[in-house]
C-alpha positions in Angstrom: 75.8 -15.1 162.0 76.9 -11.5 162.5 79.2 -11.5 159.5 77.2 -10.7 156.3 79.5 -12.9 154.2 78.4 -15.9 156.4 74.8 -14.8 155.9 75.2 -14.9 152.1 76.9 -18.3 152.2 74.1 -19.6 154.4 71.4 -18.2 152.1 73.2 -19.7 149.1 73.4 -23.1 150.7 69.7 -23.0 151.7 68.7 -21.9 148.2 70.7 -24.7 146.6 68.8 -27.1 148.9 65.6 -25.7 147.4 64.5 -23.0 149.9 62.8 -20.5 147.6 62.4 -17.9 150.4 66.2 -18.0 151.1 66.9 -17.7 147.3 64.6 -14.6 147.0 66.3 -13.0 149.9 69.7 -13.9 148.6 69.0 -12.2 145.2 67.5 -9.2 146.9 70.5 -8.7 149.2 72.9 -9.3 146.2 71.1 -6.6 144.3 71.6 -4.2 147.2 75.4 -4.5 147.2 75.8 -4.8 143.4 73.7 -1.7 142.5 76.4 0.8 143.9 79.1 -1.2 142.2 77.4 -0.8 138.8 76.2 2.8 139.4 79.9 3.9 139.8 80.7 2.4 136.4 77.6 3.2 134.3 76.1 6.6 133.5 72.4 5.9 133.5 70.0 4.3 136.0 68.3 2.2 133.3 71.7 0.8 132.3 72.3 -0.2 135.9 68.9 -1.8 136.2 69.3 -3.7 132.9 72.7 -5.0 133.7 71.7 -5.9 137.2 69.0 -8.1 135.8 71.5 -9.8 133.5 73.9 -10.4 136.4 71.1 -11.9 138.5 70.2 -14.2 135.6 73.9 -15.2 135.3 74.1 -15.9 139.0 70.9 -18.1 138.7 72.4 -20.0 135.7 75.8 -20.4 137.5 74.6 -21.1 141.0 75.5 -24.8 140.7 79.2 -23.7 140.3 79.2 -21.9 143.7 81.7 -23.5 146.2 80.2 -23.3 149.6 83.7 -23.3 151.2 84.5 -20.0 149.5 83.1 -16.5 150.1 80.0 -15.6 148.2 80.7 -11.9 147.4 84.0 -12.5 145.4 82.2 -15.1 143.4 79.3 -12.7 142.6 81.7 -9.8 141.9 83.6 -12.0 139.4 80.3 -12.7 137.6 79.3 -9.1 137.7 82.7 -8.0 136.4 82.4 -10.4 133.4 78.9 -9.2 132.6 79.9 -5.5 133.0 82.9 -6.1 130.6 80.6 -7.8 128.1 78.1 -5.0 128.3 80.7 -2.3 127.9 82.4 -4.1 125.0 79.0 -4.4 123.3 78.0 -0.8 124.0 81.2 0.7 122.7 81.3 -1.5 119.6 77.8 -0.3 118.8 79.0 3.3 119.3 82.0 2.6 116.9 79.7 1.2 114.2 77.7 4.4 114.4 80.7 6.7 114.3 81.5 8.5 111.1 84.8 8.1 109.4 86.9 11.4 109.4 87.1 11.2 105.6 83.2 11.4 105.4 83.2 14.5 107.5 86.1 16.1 105.7 84.2 16.1 102.4 81.4 18.2 104.0 83.6 20.8 105.7 84.3 24.2 104.1 87.8 24.6 102.8 88.8 27.3 105.3 87.4 25.7 108.4 90.3 27.0 110.6 90.2 30.5 109.3 88.3 33.2 111.1 86.2 35.8 109.4 87.5 38.4 112.0 90.5 40.4 111.1 92.0 43.6 112.4 90.3 45.5 109.6 86.9 44.0 110.2 86.9 45.1 113.9 89.0 48.3 113.6 85.9 50.4 114.4 85.6 48.6 117.8 89.3 48.9 118.4 89.3 52.6 117.9 86.7 52.9 120.7 89.2 51.4 123.1 91.4 53.6 125.3 94.2 55.1 123.1 97.0 53.1 124.6 95.1 49.8 124.2 94.1 50.6 120.6 97.7 51.5 119.8 99.0 48.3 121.3 96.6 46.2 119.2 97.3 48.2 116.1 101.1 47.7 116.5 100.8 44.0 117.3 98.1 42.9 114.9 98.1 45.3 112.0 101.8 46.0 111.9 103.0 42.7 113.2 105.2 43.8 116.2 105.9 41.5 119.1 104.9 42.5 122.7 108.6 43.2 123.4 109.0 45.5 120.4 105.7 47.3 121.2 107.1 47.8 124.8 110.3 49.4 123.4 108.4 51.6 121.0 105.9 52.9 123.6 108.4 53.1 126.5 106.5 50.5 128.5 107.4 47.3 130.3 106.7 44.1 128.2 104.4 42.6 130.8 102.4 45.9 130.9 101.9 45.6 127.2 100.7 42.0 127.5 98.3 43.0 130.4 96.9 46.0 128.4 96.5 43.7 125.3 94.7 41.1 127.4 92.3 43.7 128.8 91.6 45.0 125.3 90.9 41.5 124.1 88.5 41.0 126.9 86.6 44.2 126.1 86.5 43.3 122.4 85.3 39.8 123.1 82.4 41.1 125.2 81.5 43.7 122.6 81.6 41.2 119.7 79.7 38.6 121.6 76.8 41.0 122.3 76.7 42.5 118.8 
């Protein structure tokens, strides 16, 4: 009896013959290999424990259907998979009932939800504190509407150098505005 599958089959046959000790051991060993199976699929330990109890009850109720000529674990995994599917279906349908309709949320949103209160003008004081080249790049791009390519031509720079300088300026501004 070195194969654990044989051990489960033997314990199941003994429990079906009325051996309570074998049945208790069978359920205990079944719990040991089902717990990791459930833990991979559920987020919380209490969910795993609750579902494991439901699965053990299902095994108890369905034990008369076990075919001793077949392996025990696939039979148990089939029961566990059905119970897990039922649990997830129930759990997610509850979540859907609690979800808000987008139309309910839309009525409570301000009209300009995608607009930002920041503009070039509102942060121009901070922009002027940047190095002169970075300030000029941001002014040309954001106040006057030039592209990076056009700014590069105007300032006699490489386009990628303009983009790098703008990126560095954005980073400095972001840090200053987050801390103010």
